[in-house]
SERO-4910 file (N, C-alpha, C, O; in steps of 0.05 Angstrom, whole numbers):
BEGIN
 pado doro    nc1    nc2    nc3   cac1   cac2   cac3    cc1    cc2    cc3    oc1    oc2    oc3
  Unk    A     46    409   -201     61    400   -177     57    370   -174     36    359   -177
  Unk    A     79    356   -167     78    328   -162     59    321   -139     55    337   -121
  Unk    A     46    298   -141     29    288   -119     47    280    -96     68    268    -99
  Unk    A     38    287    -71     53    280    -47     56    249    -46     37    235    -48
  Unk    A     81    239    -43     86    211    -44     82    196    -18     90    173    -15
  Unk    A     71    210      2     65    198     28     36    199     34     21    215     23
  Unk    A     26    181     52     -2    180     58     -6    173     87     10    158     99
  Unk    A    -26    185    100    -32    179    128    -62    183    133    -76    193    116
  Unk    A    -70    174    156    -99    176    164   -116    155    151   -140    156    154
  Unk    A   -104    137    136   -118    115    123    -99     92    119    -74     96    122
  Unk    A   -109     69    112    -91     47    105    -77     54     79    -88     67     62
  Unk    A    -51     46     77    -36     53     53    -31     29     36    -28      7     46
  Unk    A    -31     33      9    -28     11    -10     -9     19    -32     -2     43    -34
  Unk    A     -1      0    -48     16      5    -71     42     18    -63     56      8    -45
  Unk    A     50     40    -77     75     53    -72     77     66    -45     99     73    -36
  Unk    A     55     70    -32     55     83     -5     63     63     17     69     70     39
  Unk    A     62     37     10     67     16     29     97      9     29    109      8      7
  Unk    A    109      4     52    138     -1     53    144    -25     72    130    -29     92
  Unk    A    165    -39     65    176    -61     81    155    -82     88    138    -88     71
  Unk    A    155    -93    112    137   -114    121    140   -139    104    121   -155    101
  Unk    A    164   -144     92    167   -167     75    163   -193     90    149   -211     80
  Unk    A    174   -196    113    172   -220    129    143   -226    137    133   -248    134
  Unk    A    130   -205    148    102   -208    157     84   -213    133     65   -229    135
  Unk    A     90   -200    110     74   -204     86     75   -233     77     54   -245     71
  Unk    A     98   -244     75    101   -272     66     87   -291     85     74   -310     76
  Unk    A     89   -287    111     77   -304    131     46   -302    129     33   -323    129
  Unk    A     36   -278    127      7   -275    125     -4   -286     99    -25   -298     99
  Unk    A     10   -281     77      2   -292     51      0   -323     53    -20   -335     44
  Unk    A     20   -335     64     21   -364     67     -3   -374     84    -16   -394     77
  Unk    A     -7   -361    106    -29   -369    124    -56   -367    111    -72   -386    112
  Unk    A    -62   -344     99    -88   -340     88    -94   -357     64   -117   -366     60
  Unk    A    -74   -363     48    -79   -380     24    -77   -410     30    -85   -426     14
  Unk    A    -68   -417     54    -66   -445     61    -83   -453     85    -80   -474     97
  Unk    A   -102   -436     91   -123   -443    111   -114   -441    140   -125   -455    157
  Unk    A    -95   -424    147    -86   -420    174    -98   -394    185    -92   -373    176
  Unk    A   -116   -397    205   -127   -373    218   -104   -357    230    -85   -368    241
  Unk    A   -107   -330    229    -85   -313    238    -96   -290    255   -117   -278    249
  Unk    A    -81   -283    276    -88   -260    293    -64   -241    291    -42   -248    298
  Unk    A    -70   -216    283    -49   -195    282    -51   -178    306    -73   -167    312
  Unk    A    -29   -175    321    -30   -159    346     -7   -139    345     16   -146    340
  Unk    A    -14   -114    351      6    -93    354     -9    -68    364    -34    -68    364
  Unk    A      5    -48    375     -8    -23    383    -20     -9    359    -16    -17    336
  Unk    A    -34     12    364    -46     29    343    -25     41    326     -2     47    335
  Unk    A    -32     46    301    -16     61    282      9     46    272     28     58    262
  Unk    A      9     20    275     32      4    266     28     -8    238     46    -21    228
  Unk    A      4     -4    227      0    -13    199    -12    -40    195     -7    -53    174
  Unk    A    -29    -49    214    -41    -76    211    -60    -76    187    -59    -94    170
  Unk    A    -78    -56    185    -97    -55    163    -84    -53    136    -92    -66    117
  Unk    A    -63    -37    135    -48    -34    110    -35    -60    102    -36    -67     78
  Unk    A    -25    -75    121    -12   -101    115    -33   -120    103    -28   -133     83
  Unk    A    -56   -122    116    -77   -141    107    -86   -133     79    -89   -150     62
  Unk    A    -92   -107     75   -102    -98     49    -81   -103     27    -89   -110      4
  Unk    A    -56   -100     33    -35   -105     12    -33   -135      6    -28   -142    -17
  Unk    A    -35   -152     26    -35   -180     21    -59   -188      3    -56   -203    -16
  Unk    A    -82   -177      9   -106   -183     -7   -102   -173    -36   -108   -187    -55
  Unk    A    -92   -148    -39    -89   -136    -65    -69   -152    -83    -72   -153   -107
  Unk    A    -49   -163    -70    -28   -177    -85    -32   -207    -88    -15   -221    -98
  Unk    A    -55   -217    -78    -60   -245    -80    -88   -251    -91   -102   -269    -80
  Unk    A    -96   -237   -111   -121   -242   -124   -120   -269   -139   -103   -273   -156
  Unk    A   -139   -287   -132   -140   -313   -146   -169   -320   -150   -187   -313   -135
  Unk    A   -174   -335   -172   -202   -343   -178   -213   -362   -157   -238   -363   -154
  Unk    A   -196   -376   -144   -206   -396   -125   -207   -386    -96   -212   -401    -77
  Unk    A   -202   -360    -92   -203   -348    -65   -220   -322    -66   -216   -306    -84
  Unk    A   -238   -319    -47   -253   -294    -44   -246   -282    -17   -248   -295      4
  Unk    A   -237   -257    -17   -230   -243      7   -254   -226     16   -266   -212      0
  Unk    A   -260   -227     42   -282   -211     53   -270   -195     76   -262   -207     97
  Unk    A   -270   -169     73   -259   -151     94   -281   -136    108   -297   -122     95
  Unk    A   -283   -140    134   -304   -127    150   -292   -108    170   -274   -115    185
  Unk    A   -302    -84    170   -294    -64    190   -315    -64    213   -338    -56    209
  Unk    A   -306    -72    236   -325    -76    259   -325    -52    278   -336    -54    300
  Unk    A   -314    -29    270   -312     -7    288   -339      2    299   -341      8    323
  Unk    A   -360      1    283   -386     10    292   -404    -14    299   -428    -10    303
  Unk    A   -393    -37    302   -408    -61    308   -411    -63    339   -391    -70    352
  Unk    A   -434    -58    349   -437    -55    378   -452    -78    392   -455    -78    416
  Unk    A   -461    -97    376   -477   -119    389   -474   -144    372   -465   -144    349
  Unk    A   -483   -166    384   -483   -192    370   -500   -192    346   -493   -202    325
  Unk    A   -524   -179    348   -542   -177    325   -529   -162    302   -532   -169    279
  Unk    A   -516   -139    309   -503   -123    289   -481   -139    275   -476   -136    251
  Unk    A   -467   -156    290   -446   -173    279   -457   -192    257   -446   -194    236
  Unk    A   -480   -204    263   -492   -223    244   -501   -209    219   -498   -219    197
  Unk    A   -512   -185    222   -521   -170    198   -497   -161    181   -498   -163    157
  Unk    A   -476   -152    194   -452   -144    180   -439   -167    165   -432   -165    142
  Unk    A   -437   -190    179   -425   -214    167   -441   -224    143   -430   -229    122
  Unk    A   -467   -226    147   -484   -236    125   -483   -218    101   -480   -227     78
  Unk    A   -485   -192    105   -484   -173     83   -457   -174     68   -457   -175     43
  Unk    A   -435   -173     82   -409   -172     69   -402   -198     55   -389   -199     34
  Unk    A   -409   -221     68   -404   -247     55   -419   -249     29   -407   -257      9
  Unk    A   -444   -242     29   -460   -243      4   -449   -224    -17   -445   -232    -40
  Unk    A   -444   -199     -9   -434   -179    -29   -407   -187    -41   -403   -187    -65
  Unk    A   -388   -195    -24   -361   -198    -33   -355   -226    -45   -333   -231    -54
  Unk    A   -375   -243    -44   -372   -269    -58   -390   -270    -82   -393   -291    -95
  Unk    A   -403   -248    -89   -420   -246   -113   -409   -225   -132   -398   -205   -124
  Unk    A   -412   -230   -158   -401   -212   -178   -422   -193   -190   -415   -174   -204
  Unk    A   -447   -199   -185   -468   -181   -196   -493   -182   -178   -495   -200   -161
  Unk    A   -511   -163   -183   -534   -160   -165   -551   -185   -165   -560   -194   -143
  Unk    A   -557   -197   -188   -574   -221   -189   -562   -243   -172   -577   -258   -159
  Unk    A   -536   -245   -173   -523   -266   -158   -525   -261   -128   -528   -279   -112
  Unk    A   -523   -235   -120   -526   -228    -92   -553   -237    -82   -555   -249    -60
  Unk    A   -574   -230    -96   -601   -238    -88   -605   -268    -87   -616   -279    -69
  Unk    A   -595   -281   -108   -597   -310   -109   -583   -324    -86   -593   -342    -73
  Unk    A   -558   -314    -80   -543   -326    -58   -556   -320    -31   -557   -337    -13
  Unk    A   -567   -296    -28   -581   -289     -4   -605   -308      2   -608   -317     24
  Unk    A   -620   -313    -19   -644   -331    -16   -635   -360    -12   -647   -374      4
  Unk    A   -615   -368    -26   -606   -396    -25   -593   -403      2   -600   -423     14
  Unk    A   -574   -386     10   -558   -393     34   -571   -383     60   -562   -391     81
  Unk    A   -590   -366     58   -604   -357     82   -634   -365     81   -651   -350     89
  Unk    A   -638   -388     71   -666   -397     65   -683   -399     90   -707   -395     88
  Unk    A   -671   -404    113   -687   -407    137   -693   -381    151   -707   -379    171
  Unk    A   -681   -359    141   -683   -333    154   -703   -315    140   -713   -296    153
  Unk    A   -709   -320    115   -726   -303     99   -715   -274     98   -727   -256    109
  Unk    A   -693   -270     85   -680   -244     84   -697   -224     67   -711   -232     49
  Unk    A   -694   -198     74   -706   -177     58   -683   -160     46   -663   -156     58
  Unk    A   -687   -151     21   -667   -137      6   -674   -108      2   -698   -102     -3
  Unk    A   -655    -90      5   -659    -62     -1   -636    -51    -18   -614    -61    -15
  Unk    A   -641    -32    -34   -621    -22    -53   -620      8    -54   -640     22    -50
  Unk    A   -596     18    -59   -591     47    -62   -587     54    -91   -594     38   -109
  Unk    A   -575     77    -96   -570     86   -124   -552     67   -139   -557     60   -162
  Unk    A   -530     58   -125   -512     39   -137   -521     12   -126   -512      3   -105
  Unk    A   -537     -2   -142   -551    -26   -131   -533    -48   -122   -539    -62   -103
  Unk    A   -509    -51   -135   -492    -73   -127   -477    -67   -101   -474    -84    -84
  Unk    A   -467    -42    -99   -451    -35    -76   -468    -23    -53   -462    -28    -30
  Unk    A   -489     -9    -60   -507      2    -40   -531    -17    -37   -553    -11    -45
  Unk    A   -525    -40    -24   -544    -62    -24   -542    -74      4   -520    -79     14
  Unk    A   -565    -80     16   -564    -92     43   -585   -113     46   -606   -113     33
  Unk    A   -579   -132     65   -598   -153     72   -606   -150    101   -589   -145    118
  Unk    A   -631   -152    106   -641   -150    134   -657   -175    140   -668   -188    122
  Unk    A   -658   -181    166   -673   -205    174   -678   -203    204   -665   -187    218
  Unk    A   -697   -218    214   -702   -219    242   -683   -239    255   -680   -262    247
  Unk    A   -668   -229    275   -649   -246    289   -661   -259    313   -670   -245    332
  Unk    A   -662   -285    313   -674   -300    335   -657   -325    341   -660   -345    327
  Unk    A   -640   -323    361   -623   -346    368   -638   -372    372   -628   -394    366
  Unk    A   -663   -370    382   -678   -395    387   -685   -409    361   -689   -434    361
  Unk    A   -685   -394    339   -691   -407    313   -665   -415    298   -666   -424    275
  Unk    A   -642   -411    311   -617   -418    299   -606   -398    279   -589   -405    262
  Unk    A   -617   -373    279   -607   -353    261   -577   -348    264   -563   -346    244
  Unk    A   -567   -348    289   -539   -342    293   -521   -364    280   -502   -357    267
  Unk    A   -528   -389    284   -512   -410    274   -513   -410    243   -492   -415    230
  Unk    A   -536   -405    232   -538   -404    203   -520   -383    191   -507   -387    170
  Unk    A   -519   -359    203   -502   -338    193   -472   -346    196   -457   -341    178
  Unk    A   -465   -357    219   -437   -365    223   -428   -387    203   -405   -389    196
  Unk    A   -447   -403    194   -441   -424    175   -441   -414    146   -433   -429    128
  Unk    A   -451   -390    142   -454   -379    115   -428   -379     98   -429   -388     75
  Unk    A   -405   -370    108   -381   -371     91   -374   -399     82   -366   -403     59
  Unk    A   -377   -419     99   -370   -446     92   -389   -457     71   -381   -471     53
  Unk    A   -415   -451     74   -435   -460     55   -429   -449     27   -429   -464      7
  Unk    A   -422   -423     25   -416   -411     -1   -390   -422    -12   -389   -428    -36
  Unk    A   -370   -426      5   -345   -437     -4   -348   -465    -16   -337   -471    -37
  Unk    A   -364   -481     -2   -369   -509    -12   -384   -508    -39   -377   -523    -57
  Unk    A   -404   -492    -40   -421   -491    -64   -405   -481    -88   -409   -492   -110
  Unk    A   -388   -461    -84   -373   -449   -107   -346   -462   -111   -331   -454   -129
  Unk    A   -339   -481    -93   -313   -494    -95   -290   -474    -94   -272   -474   -110
  Unk    A   -291   -456    -74   -271   -436    -70   -263   -436    -40   -275   -450    -24
  Unk    A   -242   -420    -34   -235   -415     -6   -244   -386      0   -239   -368    -16
  Unk    A   -257   -382     22   -265   -355     31   -247   -347     54   -244   -362     74
  Unk    A   -235   -323     52   -218   -312     73   -233   -288     85   -237   -268     71
  Unk    A   -240   -290    110   -255   -269    124   -236   -254    142   -224   -266    161
  Unk    A   -233   -228    137   -214   -211    153   -231   -191    170   -246   -175    158
  Unk    A   -227   -191    196   -242   -174    214   -224   -152    224   -205   -157    239
  Unk    A   -229   -127    216   -215   -104    227   -230    -94    252   -255    -95    253
  Unk    A   -215    -86    273   -227    -78    299   -242   -101    311   -264    -98    322
  Unk    A   -230   -125    310   -244   -149    320   -248   -148    350   -266   -161    360
  Unk    A   -232   -132    364   -236   -131    393   -263   -120    402   -271   -122    425
  Unk    A   -278   -110    382   -305   -100    388   -323   -121    401   -341   -115    417
  Unk    A   -318   -147    394   -335   -168    405   -332   -170    435   -350   -181    448
  Unk    A   -310   -159    445   -306   -160    474   -325   -141    489   -328   -143    513
  Unk    A   -339   -123    475   -358   -105    487   -387   -115    485   -405   -102    496
  Unk    A   -391   -137    471   -418   -148    468   -429   -158    495   -413   -167    512
  Unk    A   -455   -157    498   -467   -170    522   -461   -200    521   -463   -213    500
  Unk    A   -454   -211    544   -448   -240    546   -427   -248    525   -431   -268    510
  Unk    A   -406   -233    524   -386   -237    503   -373   -265    504   -366   -276    483
  Unk    A   -368   -276    527   -355   -302    529   -372   -324    516   -362   -341    502
  Unk    A   -398   -322    520   -416   -342    507   -416   -338    477   -416   -358    462
  Unk    A   -415   -313    468   -413   -308    439   -387   -319    428   -387   -330    406
  Unk    A   -365   -315    442   -339   -325    432   -339   -355    431   -327   -367    413
  Unk    A   -352   -368    451   -354   -397    450   -369   -406    425   -362   -426    413
  Unk    A   -390   -391    418   -406   -398    395   -389   -395    369   -390   -413    352
  Unk    A   -373   -374    368   -355   -370    344   -337   -394    341   -334   -406    320
  Unk    A   -324   -401    363   -304   -423    362   -318   -450    355   -307   -465    339
  Unk    A   -341   -455    367   -354   -481    362   -362   -485    333   -362   -507    323
  Unk    A   -368   -463    319   -375   -465    291   -351   -463    273   -347   -479    255
  Unk    A   -334   -443    278   -311   -438    260   -290   -460    260   -278   -465    239
  Unk    A   -286   -473    282   -265   -493    284   -270   -517    266   -251   -532    260
  Unk    A   -294   -521    257   -301   -544    240   -301   -537    210   -305   -555    194
  Unk    A   -297   -512    204   -299   -504    176   -273   -510    161   -251   -504    171
  Unk    A   -275   -523    138   -252   -532    123   -245   -513     99   -223   -515     89
  Unk    A   -263   -496     92   -259   -479     68   -259   -449     73   -259   -433     55
  Unk    A   -257   -442     99   -257   -414    107   -233   -409    125   -227   -425    143
  Unk    A   -220   -386    120   -197   -378    137   -204   -351    149   -216   -334    136
  Unk    A   -197   -347    175   -204   -323    189   -178   -308    196   -159   -319    205
  Unk    A   -179   -281    192   -157   -263    200   -170   -242    218   -188   -228    210
  Unk    A   -159   -239    242   -171   -221    262   -150   -201    272   -128   -209    280
  Unk    A   -156   -176    271   -138   -156    280   -153   -132    290   -176   -128    284
  Unk    A   -140   -115    306   -154    -92    317   -135    -72    331   -111    -78    334
  Unk    A   -145    -49    339   -128    -28    349   -125    -29    379   -109    -13    390
  Unk    A   -139    -46    393   -137    -49    422   -119    -73    428   -129    -95    431
  Unk    A    -94    -68    429    -74    -90    432    -79   -107    456    -79   -132    454
  Unk    A    -84    -95    479    -86   -111    503   -112   -128    504   -112   -150    514
  Unk    A   -133   -118    492   -158   -134    490   -153   -158    471   -162   -180    477
  Unk    A   -139   -153    449   -133   -174    430   -115   -195    443   -120   -219    440
  Unk    A    -95   -187    457    -77   -206    471    -92   -223    490    -88   -247    492
  Unk    A   -109   -210    506   -125   -225    526   -143   -246    513   -145   -268    522
  Unk    A   -156   -238    491   -175   -255    478   -163   -280    466   -175   -301    467
  Unk    A   -138   -278    456   -126   -300    442   -103   -313    457    -93   -334    449
  Unk    A    -93   -300    478    -70   -311    492    -76   -320    520    -60   -333    533
  Unk    A   -101   -314    530   -109   -322    557   -123   -350    555   -143   -353    541
  Unk    A   -112   -369    569   -122   -397    567   -151   -400    577   -164   -419    570
  Unk    A   -161   -380    591   -189   -381    601   -209   -371    581   -233   -373    585
  Unk    A   -199   -359    559   -217   -347    539   -223   -367    516   -206   -383    509
  Unk    A   -248   -367    506   -257   -387    486   -240   -387    461   -237   -408    448
  Unk    A   -229   -364    453   -214   -363    428   -183   -366    432   -167   -359    415
  Unk    A   -176   -377    455   -148   -381    462   -135   -398    440   -144   -420    434
  Unk    A   -113   -388    429    -97   -401    408   -114   -410    385   -110   -432    373
  Unk    A   -134   -394    377   -151   -401    355   -136   -400    328   -144   -413    309
  Unk    A   -114   -385    327    -99   -384    303    -70   -376    308    -62   -374    331
  Unk    A    -55   -373    287    -27   -365    288    -26   -335    297    -37   -318    283
  Unk    A    -13   -330    320    -12   -302    329     13   -289    319     35   -298    323
  Unk    A      9   -267    304     31   -253    291     33   -226    305     16   -208    301
  Unk    A     55   -222    320     60   -196    333     76   -178    314     99   -184    307
  Unk    A     64   -156    305     78   -138    287     99   -123    302     95   -115    325
  Unk    A    122   -119    289    143   -102    301    143    -76    285    132    -73    264
  Unk    A    157    -56    297    160    -31    283    178    -35    259    197    -51    259
  Unk    A    172    -20    238    190    -20    214    217     -8    222    216     14    233
  Unk    A    239    -21    217    265    -10    226    272     17    213    263     23    191
  Unk    A    287     33    227    296     59    218    309     57    190    304     74    173
  Unk    A    326     38    187    340     35    161    320     33    138    325     45    117
  Unk    A    299     17    141    279     14    120    264     40    115    258     47     93
  Unk    A    257     54    137    242     79    134    260    100    120    250    115    103
  Unk    A    285    102    128    303    121    116    305    117     86    304    136     70
  Unk    A    308     92     78    309     85     49    283     93     35    284    104     13
  Unk    A    261     87     48    234     94     36    231    124     33    223    133     12
  Unk    A    236    139     54    232    168     54    250    181     33    240    197     18
  Unk    A    276    175     34    294    188     15    288    181    -14    290    198    -32
  Unk    A    280    156    -19    274    148    -46    248    162    -56    246    169    -80
  Unk    A    228    165    -38    203    178    -46    207    208    -52    195    219    -70
  Unk    A    224    221    -36    231    248    -42    245    250    -69    238    267    -86
  Unk    A    265    233    -73    280    234    -98    263    229   -123    267    241   -143
  Unk    A    244    210   -120    227    203   -143    209    226   -151    198    226   -174
  Unk    A    205    245   -133    187    268   -140    203    294   -142    192    316   -141
  Unk    A    229    291   -147    246    315   -152    254    332   -128    262    355   -131
  Unk    A    251    320   -105    259    334    -80    281    319    -66    287    296    -71
  Unk    A    294    333    -46    317    321    -33    314    323     -3    306    343      9
  Unk    A    320    301     11    322    300     40    346    282     46    349    261     34
  Unk    A    362    289     65    386    273     72    377    249     89    356    249    101
  Unk    A    395    229     91    389    206    107    387    214    137    371    203    152
  Unk    A    404    233    145    403    243    172    377    256    179    366    252    201
  Unk    A    366    271    160    340    284    165    318    264    165    299    266    181
  Unk    A    319    244    148    299    223    148    300    207    174    279    200    185
  Unk    A    324    203    184    327    188    209    316    205    232    305    194    251
  Unk    A    319    231    230    307    248    251    277    246    252    265    246    273
  Unk    A    264    244    228    235    240    227    228    214    242    208    213    257
  Unk    A    244    193    238    239    167    251    242    170    281    226    159    296
  Unk    A    262    184    290    267    187    319    244    203    332    236    195    354
  Unk    A    235    224    319    213    240    331    187    224    333    173    226    352
  Unk    A    182    208    313    157    192    311    159    164    323    140    149    323
  Unk    A    183    158    333    188    131    345    181    109    325    172     87    333
  Unk    A    184    114    299    180     94    278    151     85    275    147     64    262
  Unk    A    132     98    287    104     90    284     95     97    255     97    120    247
  Unk    A     86     77    241     81     80    212     64    104    205     72    120    187
  Unk    A     42    108    218     24    130    211     37    157    215     34    175    199
  Unk    A     52    160    238     65    186    243     89    190    225     93    213    217
  Unk    A    103    169    218    126    173    199    115    184    173    126    203    162
  Unk    A     94    172    163     82    181    138     71    209    140     75    225    122
  Unk    A     58    215    163     46    242    166     68    263    167     65    284    154
  Unk    A     89    258    182    110    279    184    125    281    158    132    303    150
  Unk    A    131    259    145    144    260    119    127    275     98    137    289     81
  Unk    A    101    271    100     81    285     83     84    315     87     84    330     67
  Unk    A     85    324    112     88    353    118    114    364    108    115    385     95
  Unk    A    136    350    114    163    359    106    165    361     75    177    379     64
  Unk    A    153    341     62    154    341     32    142    366     21    153    378      2
  Unk    A    120    375     32    107    399     22    125    424     27    125    443     11
  Unk    A    140    424     48    156    446     55    182    447     38    193    469     33
  Unk    A    192    424     30    217    422     15    215    437    -11    195    435    -25
  Unk    A    235    454    -18    233    471    -41    259    475    -57    269    498    -58
  Unk    A    269    455    -70    262    426    -67    279    413    -46    275    389    -40
  Unk    A    298    428    -34    316    416    -14    303    419     14    291    440     20
  Unk    A    307    399     30    297    399     58    317    412     76    341    404     75
  Unk    A    309    430     93    327    442    113    318    432    140    296    423    144
  Unk    A    336    434    160    330    426    187    308    442    199    292    432    215
  Unk    A    306    468    192    285    485    203    257    476    192    237    479    206
  Unk    A    256    464    168    231    453    158    221    430    175    197    427    180
  Unk    A    240    414    185    232    392    202    222    402    229    203    392    240
  Unk    A    236    423    239    226    436    264    197    446    261    180    442    278
  Unk    A    192    459    238    166    470    232    145    447    229    122    449    237
  Unk    A    154    425    217    137    402    213    128    390    240    105    381    243
  Unk    A    146    390    260    138    381    287    116    398    298     97    388    310
  Unk    A    119    424    295     98    443    305     72    437    290     50    437    303
  Unk    A     73    433    264     49    427    249     36    401    258     12    399    261
  Unk    A     53    381    263     43    355    271     28    357    298      7    345    302
  Unk    A     40    372    317     27    377    343      1    392    340    -19    385    353
  Unk    A      1    412    322    -23    428    319    -46    411    306    -69    413    314
  Unk    A    -39    394    286    -59    377    273    -71    357    292    -94    349    288
  Unk    A    -56    349    312    -66    328    330    -76    339    357    -85    324    374
  Unk    A    -74    366    360    -81    378    386   -109    372    395   -113    366    419
  Unk    A   -128    373    377   -156    369    385   -160    340    396   -176    336    415
  Unk    A   -146    321    385   -148    293    394   -134    290    422   -145    276    439
  Unk    A   -111    303    425    -97    301    450   -113    315    473   -114    305    495
  Unk    A   -125    338    467   -141    352    487   -164    334    496   -171    333    519
  Unk    A   -177    321    476   -199    303    483   -189    280    500   -203    272    519
  Unk    A   -165    269    494   -154    247    510   -149    256    539   -156    242    558
  Unk    A   -138    280    542   -132    290    569   -157    294    585   -158    289    609
  Unk    A   -178    303    572   -204    308    585   -216    281    596   -232    282    614
  Unk    A   -208    259    584   -219    233    592   -204    222    616   -212    201    627
  Unk    A   -182    235    624   -165    225    646   -172    237    672   -181    261    673
  Unk    A   -168    222    694   -171    234    721   -145    250    726   -125    248    712
  Unk    A   -146    266    747   -122    282    754    -98    264    760    -76    270    752
  Unk    A   -103    242    775    -81    224    781    -70    210    756    -45    207    753
  Unk    A    -87    203    738    -78    190    713    -61    210    696    -41    202    685
  Unk    A    -70    235    696    -55    255    681    -28    260    693     -8    263    679
  Unk    A    -27    261    720     -1    264    733     18    241    727     42    245    724
  Unk    A      7    217    726     23    193    719     34    196    690     57    191    686
  Unk    A     17    206    672     26    210    644     48    231    643     68    228    628
  Unk    A     45    252    658     66    273    659     92    262    669    114    269    659
  Unk    A     91    245    689    116    232    700    130    216    678    154    218    675
  Unk    A    114    201    663    126    185    641    138    204    620    160    199    609
  Unk    A    124    225    613    133    244    593    159    258    602    176    265    585
  Unk    A    162    261    628    187    273    639    210    253    640    232    260    647
  Unk    A    205    228    632    226    208    631    227    189    654    246    173    656
  Unk    A    208    191    672    207    173    695    193    147    686    168    145    689
  Unk    A    207    128    675    195    104    663    199     80    680    188     58    675
  Unk    A    214     82    702    217     61    722    216     74    749    220     98    752
  Unk    A    212     58    770    212     68    797    189     87    804    192    105    820
  Unk    A    166     83    791    143    101    795    130     98    823    114    115    831
  Unk    A    137     76    836    125     72    863    144     83    885    137     80    909
  Unk    A    167     94    878    185    106    898    172    131    910    157    146    897
  Unk    A    177    134    936    164    156    951    170    184    939    153    201    938
  Unk    A    195    187    929    203    213    917    186    219    892    177    241    889
  Unk    A    182    198    876    166    202    851    137    207    858    124    224    846
  Unk    A    127    192    877     99    195    886     93    223    896     73    235    890
  Unk    A    112    234    912    109    261    923    111    282    900     94    300    899
  Unk    A    131    279    883    135    299    862    112    301    843    105    323    834
  Unk    A     99    278    837     78    279    817     50    275    829     31    270    815
  Unk    A     49    278    856     23    277    870      7    252    863    -17    254    857
  Unk    A     20    229    865      7    204    859     -5    190    884    -16    168    882
  Unk    A     -2    203    907    -14    195    932     -1    170    945     12    172    965
  Unk    A     -5    146    933      5    121    945     15    102    923      8    105    900
  Unk    A     32     83    931     42     63    912     18     46    902     19     36    879
  Unk    A     -2     41    919    -25     26    910    -40     41    888    -49     29    868
  Unk    A    -41     67    890    -53     84    869    -38     81    843    -50     79    822
  Unk    A    -12     80    845      5     78    821     -2     52    806     -4     53    781
  Unk    A     -5     30    820    -11      5    807    -38      6    794    -42     -5    772
  Unk    A    -58     18    807    -84     20    796    -85     38    771    -98     32    752
  Unk    A    -70     60    773    -69     78    750    -56     64    726    -65     67    703
  Unk    A    -34     50    731    -20     36    710    -39     16    696    -39     15    671
  Unk    A    -53      1    711    -72    -19    700    -93     -5    683    -99    -15    661
  Unk    A   -104     17    693   -125     31    679   -115     43    653   -128     41    632
  Unk    A    -92     55    653    -81     68    629    -72     48    608    -73     53    584
  Unk    A    -64     24    617    -57      3    598    -82     -7    584    -82    -12    560
  Unk    A   -104     -9    599   -129    -19    587   -140      1    567   -153     -6    548
  Unk    A   -133     27    571   -142     48    553   -122     53    530   -126     70    513
  Unk    A   -100     37    530    -80     39    509    -64     64    510    -51     72    490
  Unk    A    -64     79    532    -47    103    534    -18     96    539      0    110    530
  Unk    A    -13     74    553     15     67    560     20     38    552      2     22    548
  Unk    A     46     31    551     54      4    545     77     -3    563     89     15    576
  Unk    A     84    -29    565    107    -37    581    127    -53    565    120    -67    546
  Unk    A    152    -50    573    174    -66    562    191    -74    585    210    -61    592
  Unk    A    185    -98    596    198   -106    620    190    -88    643    166    -85    649
  Unk    A    209    -77    657    203    -59    679    197    -30    670    187    -14    685
  Unk    A    203    -25    645    200      2    634    171      7    625    159    -10    612
  Unk    A    160     30    633    133     38    624    136     62    606    152     80    612
  Unk    A    122     63    584    124     86    566     97     94    555     78     78    554
  Unk    A     95    118    545     71    128    532     70    117    504     90    117    490
  Unk    A     48    105    497     45     91    471     49    110    447     59    101    426
  Unk    A     39    134    449     39    153    427     61    174    430     59    190    448
  Unk    A     82    173    414    105    191    417     98    221    413    110    238    425
  Unk    A     79    226    396     71    254    391     54    265    414     56    288    421
  Unk    A     37    247    425     22    254    449     42    261    472     38    280    487
  Unk    A     62    244    474     83    249    495     96    276    491     99    291    510
  Unk    A    103    283    466    116    309    461     97    332    467    105    352    478
  Unk    A     71    328    460     51    349    466     48    352    497     45    375    506
  Unk    A     48    330    512     46    332    541     70    348    552     66    365    569
  Unk    A     94    342    543    118    356    552    115    386    548    124    402    565
  Unk    A    104    394    525    103    422    518     79    437    531     80    461    533
  Unk    A     58    422    539     34    437    546     22    430    574      7    446    585
  Unk    A     30    408    586     16    399    610     36    398    634     58    388    631
  Unk    A     27    408    657     43    407    681     29    391    703      4    387    701
  Unk    A     43    382    723     31    368    745     11    385    759     16    409    764
  Unk    A    -13    374    765    -34    389    779    -32    386    809    -48    398    824
***
């Protein structure tokens, strides 16, 4: 049996990656010419996939790419350990060089080395972090020191960068980042994350230390036309058939969100035998809801009764006029002041988004699940 030509639940590369030509060219130009870049979009729009594809397609001897996943980075100290480890690993080609670079460039810190079964990849550096001794500044200067010594450009890409917003005294930490990074001539930074509103605030709010630190690139959804071409061609290449109308229906159900388009196309491809029928797409929707049910149930449990009622109103199609008395009574939202507070809270949690006066649920499959399973309390 042919391998499924779609991928989800992870960043996609190679033949699994589609479109993004304009954003790819802009990001390639920025990273290779020293322009710091901030990628902003809601979850599941393909930021990580875009960055990884740019890195994969721009391998050069004079550039070293360092990709850091900050999802589990919960403190300033953890940030410095992650940065030091990944910079040393990803700018070294062998174990001896890792150790040499660790000792040379972290000379004031006295690093300790530990190794696993795969000594080069399962390798870590530990040290005592003491801001009074300048440990923080030395780590932040590490990429520039290595770049200068090796006569290369270092490109540091931070996934889930919004995590720094949860650090103790985060504004002081952000000031520290800017004060060091803005003077570096041989290092380029790319920052992106899944919390769109936190990222926007961090880089677009004039009161924040990282305001306009780099070129802000707002990702857009991949157009339906591009998705339809991708889906139909991937089916055809593996000996199966789906019509353009059916591919477009997948896009409409998933609201063109990259991860969901791939997941639903993945399900439909398995069902096609080899021709796709409309009933297969109906069944794929049920499967998609079932596969995500546990996540949606967890999300609902995190909401207050008023927040859930607000979500139900949006799922019912009430995307404007939520402060009207009729809407407040129907969905038990109590007062117009409550509505404003709920809206602000749900936006900070990334459950909802706004487009002018229109408010909508960020996740189209979550919206569909709400319509089918949840009623006003």
